[in-house]
Steps between C-alpha positions, in 0.01 A plus 500: 500500500591356159244256366216612729553860393494393135172312536321787676617774264264611220585327171531826308742642759717189467496524120608863520786410734603208280514724194710752692722218628571384144633844418789476745633210294443721194705775670798311639549220247656746257788533748540122517489468121673803352747564781585174674450258212597692186708814535676526835691170498687551172528878548630488859740225394635724222534792744688275742723375218587859406612556860689170526875463530719320247400161642128570465431568867329788679567567868188614692607570860839355408355155419614352164193408294499384139308766306276234344384390846427847643134507396429154645671591827297822520177303464617269779585791728156650445336197660706546815349847534154359426540222758567762768213728402212278383415316825503830687268669250278193467447470875430873527242473218317210667505651848390849400280402208651787298649333197424773250735774636781243520426383145511861379834567672665187358358552151615860471844430647549232234358722225732786599810278502405361160444846352842603634661232282494761225821631659680165465763572236876488447663279762246558780453134576480564875207739445332234287552234766365727776189596302440136410519397866258775610254436216504121544456518877217753467335289230522197724337680795227646279424163337478335842233751606325474164488119514367505855182669375403187302334308790307818589362583154422152362319200656684166482326375185596816307866537596659301219306706244560836673871430548535388136327816376739711705801335340337534156455875557866528593626314196268700274651824633849358456423414139358844424794692644754266343359581158561869569847418637580300187399791275715744697800271532515379142429846358706703745697668220182625336389638836832683535625313808787260558450131578601560862255787535222290350562227757501754784170647375349151498619441857366832629168468319433176687524692827263770375250237382522321835429818694217618275294180491556419869247776568213277383537217757581753770161661435298177481651265759385553857647427840304258718634587845641245743400338823852524640711806574831360616806687379711334233839373613838612363612339172674173593277448806189541288633255243570249777150554643344442159699179452401378848135561420533319169642198681153460652381434144762252370311416180481868406871518567556190285321661204695822550828308497406334170397836355819672614705233323326484161419870488866578567571321173219682315609844616865437420411394146295820462768731634797338323348400164602823326856472628513139374363601161734794453822368654487126416283485187621829351150630434429869452283711727220519243484120485490479878220755522303312235544171688391653830202656323405153376526373858268777622236440233494123549506539880162677484348200323699258716379651828135492392529148354668358809233667713242297305710184533509554875119502509501161326802329658580704812768762559757261644497260204512787254801654675679163502444470125645847449814404692558208263468742210744743665758222544481391137509858371803594708688186401432584135639848560842353576529367144387814317748588224661843513383757248172316425213727604229263371583238763515767770145601400390136527646489850325828586168356383541202731577727794206729426244220494584383854628819664181686590300196599760349732531832685128580512398157627778493759372830639136388513589160650709662773214739585296196613778397739529831687328520843235777505639832623858408409482581127770768467734335750486163321519655154819676614663157517339403168622813327863446603542275197277685254565735205874447480544553875638152569863497598627145458424469128675822390785424739542148354475641148762768574736261680474238226589758239781641715650153548450364148473809279207327324144628502384159370628337818334779699159445336504119531588531869142623556331172398533366853264767634213362292573133571526552876201735504286239322596232752424726797165621365385148409530403868273779632140386585336829407145417616622416848724808495201725424296343778782538752537867405135550598365572151216339298617249239390571140335217305808463279847593618 
């Protein structure tokens, strides 16, 4: 399965599947952009603050939590759910060969939870946290299955380009919907709705978009079947079995460790940037939406440009260069003056130029390191740190703020993820890792 299936499939059939595959990024990236990155962080924080006691704490399940940390903790909790579910679903997908029904179930569970965010008003912070956890976990499972199609629909020499186009599709959709969100949010009075209602409409519309456009990949992608029929193990046992199998491929595991570290930093910046901008820099929601829109637009160009750089210099070197850029950009963010939107836009531009490419090339590079027939199972481990699902970064961000009361200290605490990730990735011999995984080595990697 995997590469052999790709090479024997008719070229037009593969192109059709690739085009359908791009559309899942088009469908779900609106959730990542409008919900996770722009609206839900500041809005859920304000809902939690309205429910807080005189000292600024809410008490979910009797646990005292600073209202400003509730969103970050909810993101962290979502990955615990994902860690339990993804290896189980990934192993079931590989062993039955039926990825598409599982992708449909995860996508529509996430879309439903996102649409239900329309009902997040008043002091319903617990409802917001619960819906966030369900949507994030479902998104993580769906993206794991979606990513695992890459080795099956693209031969090795095409994967950097195909992966980069997928990310570009996603950021293009995010840009388009953010423009509509910006019109609704800034002109909510002229539309006859309150600011809160406008935000809730934006949240719910992301779920409707996700569900509607998910139909396209579900029609075009096809299941390949599987040579094995063993039953998947229960949650923790399946996770342990996956880790044991990965230990047979230590270089694949070494790359995954590097990715988990630096991507934890990337995803935490994405999920907490709006909170930093609103709470620390005192920027309005319209400014934040405009900055995120700039990120989305530049990320389309960045993903495609870094895909071309990877063809010239190799994916590994290009990713390492992006990590240097991430470190410098994040360090600059610490010194941003409050109430100065121009400098926040400059920071957003820097993030946009490296965001899409670093993610797209990491995905395509990892696809070369996965043993054939283990795509979904291995991508379950990969996905644990993707799309804001990482737990350590948000937890560190939330704890730093809780201990210091400073979002600047919280944002600078994330620099270590990029420095350590760079050092770990630089040590991975990717050509030997691809060979040991049993895959053909592209001319330039």
